[in-house]
KOLLUMNU-536405 format. One record per residue (C-alpha): residue in three letters; residue number from 1; x, y, z. Coordinates in nm, 4 decimals. Example, Ala and Ser with C-alpha at 12.3 -4.5 7.8 and 13.67 -1.06 7.14 Angstrom:
# residues 2
- ALA 1 1.2300 -0.4500 0.7800
- SER 2 1.3670 -0.1060 0.7140
//
This chain:
# residues 561
- MET 1 0.0000 0.0000 0.0000
- THR 2 0.1410 0.3375 -0.0970
- LEU 3 0.1732 0.6416 0.1236
- ALA 4 -0.0972 0.8194 -0.0745
- GLU 5 -0.3391 0.5312 -0.0184
- ARG 6 -0.2730 0.5366 0.3533
- SER 7 -0.3287 0.9110 0.3818
- LYS 8 -0.7086 0.8856 0.3922
- PRO 9 -0.9257 1.1311 0.5852
- SER 10 -0.9620 0.8859 0.8749
- VAL 11 -0.5864 0.8667 0.9081
- GLY 12 -0.5669 1.2447 0.8873
- TRP 13 -0.8105 1.2841 1.1744
- ARG 14 -0.6215 1.0312 1.3838
- LEU 15 -0.2985 1.2167 1.3165
- LEU 16 -0.4634 1.5416 1.4200
- LEU 17 -0.5894 1.3896 1.7447
- ALA 18 -0.2523 1.2286 1.8155
- ALA 19 -0.0767 1.5602 1.7500
- ALA 20 -0.3169 1.7387 1.9863
- ALA 21 -0.2579 1.4773 2.2583
- LEU 22 0.1183 1.5063 2.2138
- PHE 23 0.0998 1.8852 2.2330
- ALA 24 -0.1041 1.8519 2.5537
- LEU 25 0.1686 1.6283 2.6978
- TYR 26 0.4294 1.8941 2.6209
- VAL 27 0.2149 2.1606 2.7862
- ALA 28 0.1753 1.9403 3.0941
- VAL 29 0.5518 1.8874 3.1269
- ALA 30 0.6117 2.2615 3.0911
- ALA 31 0.3421 2.3383 3.3489
- LEU 32 0.4847 2.0896 3.5997
- GLY 33 0.8231 2.2596 3.5666
- ASP 34 0.8855 2.6329 3.5569
- VAL 35 0.8751 2.8149 3.2235
- ALA 36 1.1172 3.0797 3.3524
- ALA 37 1.4048 2.8290 3.3203
- TYR 38 1.5163 2.5793 3.0603
- SER 39 1.6908 2.2473 3.0173
- GLY 40 2.0345 2.4024 2.9689
- SER 41 2.2243 2.7281 2.9670
- ASP 42 2.2426 2.7620 2.5864
- ALA 43 1.8755 2.8580 2.5705
- GLY 44 1.9565 3.1620 2.7836
- GLY 45 2.1031 3.3806 2.5120
- LYS 46 1.8020 3.3127 2.2939
- ILE 47 1.5464 3.4059 2.5573
- VAL 48 1.7435 3.7193 2.6504
- THR 49 1.7377 3.8289 2.2867
- THR 50 1.3666 3.7595 2.2509
- LYS 51 1.2838 3.9321 2.5785
- VAL 52 1.4791 4.2490 2.4952
- MET 53 1.3396 4.2657 2.1409
- ALA 54 0.9843 4.2244 2.2708
- GLU 55 1.0223 4.4813 2.5484
- ARG 56 1.1846 4.7383 2.3179
- SER 57 0.9476 4.6661 2.0260
- THR 58 1.2352 4.6206 1.7846
- ASP 59 1.3364 4.3695 1.5182
- VAL 60 1.7063 4.4204 1.5926
- PRO 61 1.8559 4.1463 1.8168
- ASP 62 2.0628 4.3796 2.0359
- ILE 63 2.0636 4.2779 2.4033
- GLY 64 2.2758 4.5746 2.5119
- TYR 65 2.5407 4.6000 2.7829
- TRP 66 2.4974 4.8257 3.0820
- ALA 67 2.8734 4.8394 3.1619
- ALA 68 2.9949 4.9078 2.8074
- ALA 69 3.1498 5.2416 2.9110
- ALA 70 3.3875 5.0669 3.1517
- ASP 71 3.4238 4.7448 2.9484
- PRO 72 3.3956 4.8432 2.5783
- ASN 73 3.5106 4.5002 2.4536
- GLY 74 3.2436 4.3159 2.6498
- GLU 75 3.4966 4.1005 2.8328
- PHE 76 3.2665 4.0775 3.1349
- HIS 77 2.9312 4.0828 2.9587
- PRO 78 2.6755 3.8984 3.1731
- ILE 79 2.5732 3.6678 2.8853
- VAL 80 2.8797 3.4734 2.7750
- ASN 81 2.9644 3.4439 2.4010
- THR 82 2.7883 3.7695 2.3152
- SER 83 2.9274 3.9156 1.9899
- HIS 84 2.9991 4.2867 1.9611
- ILE 85 2.8883 4.3759 1.6068
- GLY 86 2.9178 4.7479 1.5453
- ASP 87 2.7325 4.9144 1.8307
- ARG 88 2.5189 4.6055 1.8975
- TRP 89 2.5563 4.3182 2.1395
- VAL 90 2.4293 4.0074 1.9612
- GLN 91 2.3453 3.6629 2.0987
- ALA 92 2.1140 3.5409 1.8212
- THR 93 2.2372 3.2461 1.6142
- SER 94 1.9132 3.1946 1.4207
- LEU 95 1.7444 3.5231 1.3381
- PRO 96 1.4201 3.3722 1.1972
- PHE 97 1.3737 3.1742 1.5182
- GLN 98 1.4144 3.4897 1.7271
- LEU 99 1.1799 3.6975 1.5098
- ALA 100 0.9127 3.4271 1.5232
- ALA 101 0.9407 3.4150 1.9020
- VAL 102 0.9061 3.7908 1.9664
- PRO 103 0.5258 3.8152 1.9129
- LEU 104 0.4831 3.4954 2.1143
- TYR 105 0.6746 3.6525 2.4032
- ARG 106 0.4578 3.9640 2.3872
- TRP 107 0.1529 3.7378 2.3969
- GLY 108 0.2491 3.4822 2.6599
- GLY 109 0.5900 3.5718 2.8036
- ASN 110 0.8179 3.2820 2.8937
- ALA 111 0.5358 3.0328 2.8370
- GLY 112 0.4387 3.1820 2.5017
- VAL 113 0.7753 3.1281 2.3345
- LEU 114 0.7607 2.7559 2.4138
- LEU 115 0.4971 2.7247 2.1436
- LEU 116 0.7789 2.7094 1.8853
- PRO 117 0.9690 2.4105 2.0302
- MET 118 0.6406 2.2352 2.1139
- LEU 119 0.5236 2.2621 1.7546
- GLY 120 0.8695 2.1400 1.6538
- GLY 121 0.8254 1.8304 1.8697
- VAL 122 0.4844 1.7612 1.7172
- ALA 123 0.6332 1.8048 1.3685
- ALA 124 0.9096 1.5582 1.4596
- ALA 125 0.6524 1.2972 1.5621
- LEU 126 0.4525 1.3532 1.2434
- GLY 127 0.7744 1.3333 1.0436
- ALA 128 0.8604 1.0033 1.2128
- TRP 129 0.5147 0.8650 1.1270
- ARG 130 0.5481 0.9730 0.7659
- LEU 131 0.9071 0.8479 0.7427
- ALA 132 0.8142 0.5043 0.8795
- THR 133 0.5294 0.4861 0.6298
- ALA 134 0.7644 0.5902 0.3501
- LEU 135 1.0033 0.3119 0.4531
- GLY 136 0.7245 0.0584 0.4096
- ALA 137 0.6180 0.0095 0.7703
- SER 138 0.2720 -0.1138 0.8620
- SER 139 0.0177 0.1274 1.0065
- GLU 140 0.0829 -0.0063 1.3571
- THR 141 0.4602 0.0408 1.3295
- SER 142 0.4152 0.3927 1.1898
- TRP 143 0.2144 0.4857 1.4986
- VAL 144 0.4848 0.3371 1.7197
- ALA 145 0.7360 0.5571 1.5342
- PHE 146 0.5154 0.8605 1.6092
- ALA 147 0.5208 0.7812 1.9801
- LEU 148 0.8837 0.6725 1.9838
- VAL 149 1.0117 1.0048 1.8492
- GLY 150 0.7480 1.2366 1.9971
- VAL 151 0.7205 1.0888 2.3464
- ALA 152 1.0188 0.8626 2.4112
- GLY 153 1.2825 1.0419 2.2061
- PRO 154 1.4762 1.3642 2.2710
- ALA 155 1.1906 1.5587 2.1064
- LEU 156 1.0034 1.5455 2.4386
- PHE 157 1.2990 1.6959 2.6241
- TYR 158 1.3627 1.9734 2.3710
- SER 159 0.9935 2.0538 2.3154
- VAL 160 0.9920 2.2416 2.6473
- ASP 161 1.3280 2.4075 2.5838
- PHE 162 1.3558 2.7409 2.4036
- TRP 163 1.6023 2.6116 2.1483
- GLU 164 1.6017 2.5454 1.7725
- HIS 165 1.6625 2.1710 1.8161
- GLY 166 1.2952 2.0692 1.8234
- PRO 167 1.1821 2.2683 1.5167
- ALA 168 1.4952 2.1668 1.3229
- LEU 169 1.4334 1.7987 1.4002
- GLY 170 1.0706 1.8257 1.2922
- LEU 171 1.1502 2.0013 0.9645
- ALA 172 1.4352 1.7603 0.8846
- LEU 173 1.2275 1.4459 0.9455
- LEU 174 0.9386 1.5764 0.7381
- GLY 175 1.1817 1.6686 0.4610
- ALA 176 1.3467 1.3268 0.4712
- SER 177 1.0070 1.1553 0.4508
- PHE 178 0.9200 1.3484 0.1328
- LEU 179 1.2644 1.2807 -0.0119
- LEU 180 1.2291 0.9041 0.0398
- ASP 181 0.8746 0.8869 -0.0927
- CYS 182 0.8603 1.1543 -0.3615
- ARG 183 0.5802 1.1207 -0.6190
- ARG 184 0.5510 1.4699 -0.7668
- TRP 185 0.7827 1.7598 -0.8473
- TRP 186 0.6294 1.9788 -0.5779
- GLU 187 0.6995 1.7138 -0.3167
- ALA 188 1.0670 1.7300 -0.4184
- ALA 189 1.0571 2.1095 -0.3852
- LEU 190 0.8851 2.0776 -0.0467
- ALA 191 1.1454 1.8255 0.0732
- GLY 192 1.4226 2.0668 -0.0223
- ALA 193 1.2503 2.3634 0.1425
- LEU 194 1.1914 2.1741 0.4673
- VAL 195 1.5495 2.0531 0.4912
- GLY 196 1.6817 2.3973 0.3907
- ALA 197 1.4753 2.5604 0.6663
- ALA 198 1.6105 2.3051 0.9149
- CYS 199 1.9654 2.3962 0.8051
- VAL 200 1.8908 2.7617 0.8810
- LEU 201 1.7933 2.6642 1.2353
- ARG 202 2.0746 2.4154 1.3021
- ALA 203 2.3973 2.4047 1.1016
- GLU 204 2.4567 2.0324 1.1632
- VAL 205 2.1437 1.9518 0.9622
- PHE 206 2.3365 2.0673 0.6540
- ILE 207 2.5747 1.7744 0.7105
- VAL 208 2.2790 1.5364 0.7347
- SER 209 2.1303 1.6770 0.4127
- VAL 210 2.4576 1.6191 0.2272
- ALA 211 2.4710 1.2668 0.3721
- LEU 212 2.1160 1.2028 0.2488
- VAL 213 2.2173 1.2987 -0.1045
- LEU 214 2.5255 1.0765 -0.0858
- ALA 215 2.3176 0.7868 0.0473
- VAL 216 2.0736 0.8213 -0.2428
- LEU 217 2.3647 0.8098 -0.4863
- LEU 218 2.5133 0.5019 -0.3187
- VAL 219 2.1921 0.2965 -0.3012
- GLY 220 2.1130 0.1720 -0.6508
- SER 221 1.7333 0.1667 -0.6413
- ALA 222 1.7120 0.5182 -0.4963
- ARG 223 1.9732 0.6508 -0.7380
- ARG 224 1.7912 0.5109 -1.0408
- TRP 225 1.4588 0.6522 -0.9225
- TRP 226 1.5920 1.0061 -0.8906
- LEU 227 1.7952 0.9944 -1.2139
- ARG 228 1.4713 0.9215 -1.3982
- HIS 229 1.3346 1.2541 -1.2726
- PRO 230 1.5968 1.5264 -1.3311
- GLY 231 1.3293 1.7952 -1.3027
- TRP 232 1.2516 1.6813 -0.9514
- ILE 233 1.6198 1.7075 -0.8611
- ALA 234 1.6225 2.0693 -0.9796
- ALA 235 1.3022 2.1422 -0.7847
- GLY 236 1.4495 1.9913 -0.4678
- ALA 237 1.7741 2.1860 -0.5023
- ALA 238 1.5854 2.5113 -0.5611
- GLY 239 1.3644 2.4435 -0.2603
- ALA 240 1.6700 2.3876 -0.0401
- VAL 241 1.8497 2.7026 -0.1538
- LEU 242 1.5572 2.9411 -0.1049
- PRO 243 1.5344 2.9383 0.2787
- VAL 244 1.9125 2.9548 0.3136
- LEU 245 1.9306 3.2518 0.0761
- ALA 246 1.6338 3.4214 0.2449
- ASN 247 1.8026 3.3860 0.5851
- LEU 248 2.1260 3.5335 0.4507
- LEU 249 1.9421 3.8348 0.3089
- LEU 250 1.7522 3.8788 0.6360
- GLU 251 2.0715 3.8763 0.8424
- ARG 252 2.2365 4.1256 0.6072
- ALA 253 1.9356 4.3549 0.6226
- VAL 254 1.9049 4.3486 1.0025
- LEU 255 2.2668 4.3141 1.1183
- GLY 256 2.4775 4.3886 0.8125
- THR 257 2.6522 4.0521 0.8421
- GLY 258 2.5788 3.6795 0.8256
- VAL 259 2.5402 3.5364 1.1764
- ARG 260 2.4614 3.1730 1.0979
- GLY 261 2.7303 3.1425 0.8301
- ALA 262 2.9923 3.3084 1.0499
- ARG 263 2.9167 3.0745 1.3410
- ALA 264 2.9299 2.7683 1.1159
- GLY 265 3.2565 2.8931 0.9663
- THR 266 3.4086 2.9340 1.3125
- LEU 267 3.3197 2.5765 1.4045
- ALA 268 3.4499 2.4489 1.0700
- SER 269 3.7820 2.6279 1.1191
- ARG 270 3.8272 2.4437 1.4493
- GLY 271 3.7178 2.1096 1.3073
- GLY 272 3.9505 1.8178 1.3672
- SER 273 4.1409 1.9899 1.6469
- ALA 274 4.2018 1.8048 1.9747
- LEU 275 4.1099 1.4696 1.8200
- GLY 276 4.1450 1.2804 2.1457
- GLY 277 3.8859 1.5016 2.3110
- ARG 278 3.6578 1.4767 2.0095
- VAL 279 3.6700 1.0973 2.0174
- ALA 280 3.5783 1.1010 2.3858
- ASP 281 3.2956 1.3467 2.3116
- ALA 282 3.1711 1.1221 2.0303
- VAL 283 3.1671 0.8154 2.2568
- LEU 284 2.9812 1.0103 2.5263
- GLU 285 2.7342 1.1487 2.2724
- THR 286 2.6701 0.7976 2.1423
- GLY 287 2.6342 0.5763 2.4481
- GLY 288 2.6561 0.8194 2.7387
- LEU 289 2.4142 0.6909 3.0004
- PHE 290 2.5840 0.8705 3.2893
- SER 291 2.6747 1.2391 3.3068
- ASP 292 3.0432 1.1537 3.3122
- GLY 293 3.2892 1.2857 3.0571
- GLY 294 3.5887 1.1096 3.2146
- ALA 295 3.7405 0.7684 3.1521
- GLY 296 3.4692 0.5955 3.3537
- GLY 297 3.1998 0.7540 3.1410
- VAL 298 3.3736 0.6519 2.8189
- ILE 299 3.4141 0.2904 2.9350
- THR 300 3.0505 0.2700 3.0462
- SER 301 2.9354 0.4203 2.7152
- LEU 302 3.1301 0.1643 2.5126
- ALA 303 3.0013 -0.1195 2.7305
- LEU 304 2.6389 -0.0090 2.6933
- VAL 305 2.6585 0.0261 2.3140
- THR 306 2.8261 -0.3162 2.2869
- VAL 307 2.5656 -0.4890 2.5040
- LEU 308 2.2748 -0.3255 2.3181
- ALA 309 2.4274 -0.4147 1.9818
- VAL 310 2.4704 -0.7812 2.0794
- LEU 311 2.1160 -0.7995 2.2189
- GLY 312 1.9809 -0.6355 1.9037
- ALA 313 2.1708 -0.8782 1.6806
- CYS 314 2.0284 -1.1707 1.8779
- ALA 315 1.6759 -1.0257 1.8604
- ILE 316 1.6729 -1.0113 1.4791
- GLY 317 1.8478 -1.3451 1.4358
- ARG 318 2.1819 -1.2161 1.3112
- LEU 319 2.3684 -1.3671 1.6036
- LYS 320 2.3156 -1.6936 1.7925
- LEU 321 2.4299 -1.7077 2.1554
- PRO 322 2.3521 -1.9429 2.4452
- SER 323 2.0350 -1.8353 2.6213
- ALA 324 2.2189 -1.8051 2.9531
- LEU 325 2.4619 -1.5556 2.7993
- VAL 326 2.1768 -1.3547 2.6465
- ARG 327 2.0011 -1.3396 2.9832
- GLY 328 2.3266 -1.2263 3.1439
- LEU 329 2.3713 -0.9454 2.8880
- LEU 330 2.0100 -0.8412 2.9365
- ALA 331 2.0612 -0.8321 3.3129
- LEU 332 2.3735 -0.6181 3.2632
- ALA 333 2.1810 -0.3705 3.0457
- VAL 334 1.8997 -0.3502 3.3014
- ALA 335 2.1550 -0.3022 3.5804
- LEU 336 2.3203 -0.0123 3.3964
- TYR 337 1.9906 0.1662 3.3400
- LEU 338 1.8778 0.0959 3.6959
- ALA 339 2.2048 0.2365 3.8316
- ARG 340 2.1473 0.5519 3.6290
- MET 341 1.7929 0.5897 3.7565
- LEU 342 1.9013 0.5413 4.1172
- GLN 343 2.1438 0.8319 4.0815
- GLY 344 1.8433 1.0588 4.0533
- PRO 345 1.7238 1.2731 3.7611
- GLY 346 1.9981 1.4148 3.5411
- PHE 347 2.1288 1.4349 3.1872
- VAL 348 2.1622 1.1277 2.9644
- PRO 349 2.3920 1.2577 2.6879
- GLY 350 2.4097 0.9559 2.4526
- PHE 351 2.1626 0.9122 2.1668
- VAL 352 2.1904 0.5314 2.1821
- ALA 353 2.1380 0.5409 2.5589
- VAL 354 1.8160 0.7379 2.5052
- ALA 355 1.7044 0.5180 2.2122
- PRO 356 1.8442 0.1681 2.2874
- LEU 357 1.6924 0.0139 1.9747
- VAL 358 1.9192 0.2212 1.7436
- PRO 359 2.1831 -0.0572 1.7045
- VAL 360 1.9089 -0.2854 1.5702
- GLY 361 1.8575 -0.0612 1.2684
- ILE 362 2.2274 -0.0573 1.1880
- ILE 363 2.2869 -0.4298 1.2291
- ALA 364 1.9714 -0.5293 1.0431
- THR 365 2.0694 -0.3200 0.7420
- VAL 366 2.4197 -0.4608 0.7010
- GLY 367 2.4086 -0.7220 0.4262
- ARG 368 2.0294 -0.7446 0.4333
- GLY 369 1.8773 -0.6513 0.0987
- SER 370 1.5246 -0.7516 0.1984
- LEU 371 1.4805 -0.4386 0.4086
- GLY 372 1.4547 -0.2251 0.0953
- GLY 373 1.6535 0.0587 -0.0571
- ARG 374 1.4783 0.3342 0.1357
- VAL 375 1.5679 0.1835 0.4727
- ARG 376 1.9295 0.1521 0.3593
- VAL 377 1.9266 0.5192 0.2499
- ALA 378 1.8010 0.6307 0.5926
- VAL 379 2.0561 0.4227 0.7840
- LEU 380 2.3445 0.5077 0.5519
- ALA 381 2.2656 0.8802 0.5637
- ALA 382 2.2628 0.8725 0.9438
- LEU 383 2.5936 0.6864 0.9636
- LEU 384 2.7631 0.9051 0.7032
- SER 385 2.6629 1.2206 0.8881
- LEU 386 2.7965 1.1192 1.2295
- PRO 387 3.1772 1.1478 1.1766
- PRO 388 3.1706 1.5003 1.0239
- ILE 389 2.9290 1.6205 1.2918
- TRP 390 3.1623 1.4925 1.5624
- LEU 391 3.4614 1.6529 1.3916
- LEU 392 3.2943 1.9930 1.3541
- GLN 393 3.0695 2.0229 1.6599
- TRP 394 3.1325 2.2558 1.9498
- GLN 395 3.3838 2.1146 2.1955
- GLY 396 3.3185 2.0884 2.5652
- ASN 397 3.0131 2.0572 2.7918
- HIS 398 2.8736 1.7487 2.6175
- VAL 399 2.7724 1.6048 2.9531
- ALA 400 2.4970 1.8651 2.9956
- GLN 401 2.2733 1.7558 2.7082
- TRP 402 2.0008 1.5055 2.6348
- GLY 403 2.0315 1.2354 2.3697
- GLY 404 2.3120 1.4015 2.1718
- ARG 405 2.1829 1.7467 2.0753
- TYR 406 2.4034 1.7624 1.7641
- VAL 407 2.2926 1.4217 1.6354
- LEU 408 1.9188 1.4372 1.6950
- VAL 409 1.8357 1.3898 1.3263
- PRO 410 2.0679 1.0898 1.2667
- GLY 411 1.9417 0.9339 1.5895
- ALA 412 1.5791 0.9726 1.4812
- LEU 413 1.6523 0.8274 1.1354
- LEU 414 1.8155 0.5228 1.2953
- SER 415 1.5317 0.4821 1.5470
- VAL 416 1.2638 0.4740 1.2770
- ALA 417 1.4740 0.2420 1.0593
- ALA 418 1.5181 0.0095 1.3577
- LEU 419 1.1414 -0.0168 1.4028
- VAL 420 1.0993 -0.1096 1.0364
- ALA 421 1.3812 -0.3654 1.0660
- LEU 422 1.2185 -0.5256 1.3703
- GLU 423 0.8920 -0.5538 1.1808
- ARG 424 1.0478 -0.6925 0.8619
- THR 425 1.2470 -0.9561 1.0476
- ARG 426 0.9325 -1.0634 1.2373
- VAL 427 1.0794 -1.0193 1.5819
- ASP 428 0.8626 -1.1330 1.8717
- ARG 429 0.6299 -0.8507 1.9779
- ARG 430 0.7438 -0.8875 2.3380
- VAL 431 1.1012 -0.8099 2.2339
- VAL 432 0.9867 -0.5036 2.0393
- ALA 433 0.7798 -0.3930 2.3386
- ALA 434 1.0851 -0.4302 2.5644
- PHE 435 1.2975 -0.2077 2.3384
- VAL 436 1.0245 0.0537 2.2984
- GLY 437 0.9399 0.0372 2.6694
- ALA 438 1.3019 0.1147 2.7578
- CYS 439 1.2879 0.4182 2.5276
- VAL 440 0.9664 0.5409 2.6920
- LEU 441 1.1101 0.4940 3.0404
- VAL 442 1.4194 0.6997 2.9574
- GLY 443 1.2028 0.9646 2.7894
- LEU 444 0.9880 1.0048 3.1002
- TYR 445 1.3047 1.0165 3.3097
- GLY 446 1.4136 1.3144 3.0983
- ALA 447 1.0795 1.4869 3.1549
- VAL 448 1.1178 1.4425 3.5322
- TRP 449 1.4671 1.5897 3.5127
- HIS 450 1.3391 1.8925 3.3204
- VAL 451 1.0691 1.9555 3.5804
- GLN 452 1.3085 1.9228 3.8727
- ARG 453 1.5838 2.1249 3.7104
- THR 454 1.3728 2.4210 3.6040
- ARG 455 1.2108 2.4490 3.9453
- ARG 456 1.5476 2.4514 4.1209
- VAL 457 1.6961 2.7065 3.8815
- VAL 458 1.4045 2.9488 3.9243
- ALA 459 1.4061 2.9126 4.3028
- ALA 460 1.7788 2.9942 4.3105
- PHE 461 1.7423 3.3004 4.0887
- ARG 462 1.4516 3.4375 4.2849
- ALA 463 1.6695 3.4161 4.5954
- LEU 464 1.9631 3.5775 4.4132
- GLU 465 1.7546 3.8666 4.2875
- ALA 466 1.5821 3.9372 4.6189
- VAL 467 1.8087 4.2401 4.6658
- PRO 468 1.7713 4.6137 4.5910
- ALA 469 1.7628 4.7089 4.2225
- ASP 470 2.0912 4.9051 4.2330
- VAL 471 2.2949 4.6030 4.3468
- VAL 472 2.5392 4.4591 4.0903
- ILE 473 2.5457 4.0775 4.0796
- ALA 474 2.8800 3.9408 3.9569
- SER 475 2.9045 3.5690 3.8788
- THR 476 3.2320 3.3808 3.8596
- ASP 477 3.0529 3.1017 3.6709
- LEU 478 3.0362 3.1716 3.2966
- ASP 479 2.6998 3.0063 3.2402
- LEU 480 2.5141 3.1094 3.5539
- LEU 481 2.3071 3.3988 3.4165
- ARG 482 2.2336 3.2050 3.0981
- GLU 483 2.0627 2.9460 3.3182
- GLY 484 1.8244 3.2082 3.4522
- ALA 485 1.8240 3.4373 3.1514
- SER 486 1.4525 3.5093 3.1791
- PHE 487 1.5498 3.7236 3.4812
- TYR 488 1.7796 3.9403 3.2656
- GLY 489 1.7127 4.3117 3.3078
- PRO 490 1.6038 4.4119 3.6602
- HIS 491 1.9557 4.3817 3.8030
- ARG 492 2.2935 4.4685 3.6606
- TRP 493 2.4860 4.1446 3.6141
- LEU 494 2.8497 4.0772 3.5229
- THR 495 3.0411 3.7572 3.4470
- VAL 496 3.3907 3.7816 3.5938
- PRO 497 3.6821 3.5411 3.6534
- ASP 498 3.7070 3.6444 4.0205
- ALA 499 3.5838 3.9064 4.2639
- ARG 500 3.8817 4.1392 4.2172
- VAL 501 3.7738 4.2320 3.8651
- VAL 502 3.4683 4.4122 3.9963
- VAL 503 3.5451 4.4999 4.3580
- GLY 504 3.9250 4.5232 4.3588
- ALA 505 4.1224 4.8456 4.3409
- GLY 506 4.0301 5.0199 4.0167
- GLY 507 3.7787 4.7494 3.9338
- LEU 508 3.4567 4.7924 3.7420
- GLY 509 3.2655 4.8674 4.0599
- GLU 510 3.4761 5.1725 4.1417
- ARG 511 3.4791 5.2956 3.7823
- LEU 512 3.1000 5.2713 3.7634
- ASP 513 3.0483 5.4072 4.1160
- VAL 514 2.8662 5.0962 4.2387
- GLY 515 2.7803 5.0921 4.6087
- ARG 516 2.7149 4.7192 4.6536
- VAL 517 2.8266 4.4076 4.4668
- ASP 518 2.7070 4.0506 4.5320
- VAL 519 2.9735 3.8071 4.4071
- VAL 520 2.8287 3.4630 4.3269
- GLU 521 3.0349 3.1437 4.3144
- VAL 522 2.9279 2.7838 4.2526
- VAL 523 3.0688 2.5661 4.5329
- ASP 524 3.0281 2.2095 4.6550
- ASP 525 2.7522 2.1211 4.8960
- GLY 526 2.8514 2.1882 5.2536
- ALA 527 3.1442 2.4152 5.1614
- GLN 528 3.2094 2.6745 5.4299
- PRO 529 3.2798 3.0330 5.3214
- ALA 530 3.6373 3.1410 5.3833
- GLU 531 3.7108 3.4759 5.5447
- ARG 532 3.7228 3.7415 5.2726
- PRO 533 3.9595 4.0395 5.3043
- PRO 534 3.8555 4.3908 5.1940
- LEU 535 3.9191 4.4547 4.8216
- GLY 536 4.0008 4.8108 4.7193
- SER 537 3.7372 5.0393 4.8651
- TYR 538 3.4981 4.7482 4.9281
- ARG 539 3.4567 4.5439 5.2436
- VAL 540 3.2680 4.2208 5.3090
- VAL 541 2.9415 4.2717 5.4982
- GLY 542 2.8001 3.9200 5.4782
- THR 543 2.7724 3.5844 5.3022
- ARG 544 2.4844 3.3503 5.2266
- THR 545 2.4308 3.0223 5.0432
- ILE 546 2.1570 2.9241 4.7992
- ARG 547 2.0674 2.5732 4.6815
- TRP 548 2.1817 2.5212 4.3205
- LEU 549 2.1060 2.1932 4.1366
- ASP 550 2.3610 1.9439 4.2772
- SER 551 2.5751 2.2123 4.4435
- GLN 552 2.5192 2.5512 4.6030
- LEU 553 2.5757 2.9189 4.5313
- LEU 554 2.7960 3.1128 4.7710
- VAL 555 2.7018 3.4818 4.7674
- THR 556 2.9505 3.7274 4.9183
- THR 557 2.8203 4.0827 4.9631
- TYR 558 3.0685 4.3686 4.9250
- GLU 559 2.9837 4.7277 5.0122
- ARG 560 3.1841 5.0354 4.9410
- GLY 561 3.3428 5.1759 5.2551
//
């Protein structure tokens, strides 16, 4: 049965109801948490930009800098990685995303802007359904793909995060589904436009799009299909170029320079550096079950991927092992996941750890022609895209992410392909249910972590900001204000390497005639504040501690003598 035959009105209504239910789930997770905080610090710069643009009724993404007179280079700007472009202070990396969010912020504030990532999550689930159908899955398996990506996958985590990941994933999956089941020229153009728009939001999607083209060329049946329709190829290419070109023109018109291209170029120029660290990051981003970027985390990641791969190979009949050994490997996998759960809510950085059925899709495709050319294209495209993404991605802080934020699209492609492989190889339904159940369990674990994390972040920032409006708050942690960026504005913040920069002799505090500075440091639980000597014209008048995630904030108050 073709995709067109399956897309009957009854199916359309069921998709609409499923999308509404999924959206309601996202709203519930956001409501249980606190919409004034997010799942990571990187969303902070985006919400600051949106907030300032909305409050100033401007289309220019300039977040400003209150201490620019004393720090013209922005060395101590409160939002780290802010670019000084002309007379503007710019955090935006995706201008269309910011412009779309501004009216939503005016309408609903911090909750309103979450409409974008929530719609992105719904689009990702719909894309997974359509992709599974395009790969030849049954109706039942297509619905499992919808739930797997929308509920159990990273889409749930990023749907309540003000970040481009959710919308980019949704656009990319929808585009891939049209690419793999293209029947008309306009569908080719639509596939290109969807993928091009996803590239505008997230640069790594460009790598996946190139890998998709290469995979089509390498798989004979797909290559022959597209070569018979050269007009469709032209339509797809034109569709892909248009959103990229439109974004470039928009950035030039608003900022006079290309933000997205410049950021991608910076990452590309650093690509391949520190290979040892990149390999460790890649292992963590693949099988990272624990938030551990050290040797222990790498070893655990490799062990988990190996165990899941062996279990997957046994499930689809590609490997025969004694039943006692299989039960032992299954017990080891359960023990690893149980150990992670017992640690309490936290990040699970590996995309295989979040979607443990991914190895099934890879193993089932190797040397198995019966799965079909489209499944091989999806798996091959995902695998081809992984090495360049790992070589070019941002280095550092890969522990604080969910399901590999740079490889969300390859992970989703492999997850859907794995479902199709399990169906084609007629695996026992109980085995499929076990794999999918593990995915759902980890997905819900991520939702619990989001709720807990956002509540703790907001509580800490409310305590930090419960001081007079003229107090300067200086953080020695680079990412602290980005965590609570929705609070940006009422107080004057700085990000400094240590207290002496702002309260020492000749520091920013004296140059700006600041009467009181609260210096904030992240310290271990139970750490006792050391005695602080006077610095310049400032003396210590008190200290306090505030609960902060798995540590605490030590606040030292300096007043000018």
